[in-house]
C-alpha positions, 0 to 999 in steps of 0.5 A: 798620524801615519804620514807624520810617523813616516816623516819622523822615521825618515828623519831618524833614517837620516840621523842614522845615515849621518852617524854612519858617515861620521863613524866611517870618517873617523875610522878613515882618520884613525887609519895608520899611514904606512 
């Protein structure tokens, strides 16, 4: 049970990481080019 919990937590961290990368990529795209 413990290892399964760790594994799920690892996948959750990966999802958060991917979401943050997506958001920073969108912010990069939305930057006005002066």
